[in-house]
C-alpha positions, 0 to 999 in steps of 0.5 A, a space after each residue: 465111414 463105410 456106405 454102401 451106393 449103387 453107383 452106374 458101372 461106366 460112371 465109376 470107371 470114368 472116375 477111375 480114368 479121370 483121377 487115376 486111381 485104382 482104388 474106387 474109394 480113393 477115387 469118389 472121395 477125391 472127386 467129392 472133395 473136388 466137388 465140395 471145393 467148387 460148391 465153396 468156391 462158387 459161394 465166394 464169387 458169389 458175394 464179388 460186389 457185394 461185400 465191402 472190404 476197407 483196407 486198414 494195413 496201415 493203420 494196423 501197421 501204426 498201432 503195432 508200432 505204437 505197442 513197441 
């Protein structure tokens, strides 16, 4: 998708250096993907201690063996 953005020259230069990219579009996409990944990770970490997961792998294995 084509988008026009106003990005400060010094910021885009830093992004280009940090990503090692010579292409601005590739650099911006890489940074945006990293940002999304970081936010998703933070949301998962916020759930720590709030979910109760039960290990029922042994029961599932038994059910699979019963089907054979």
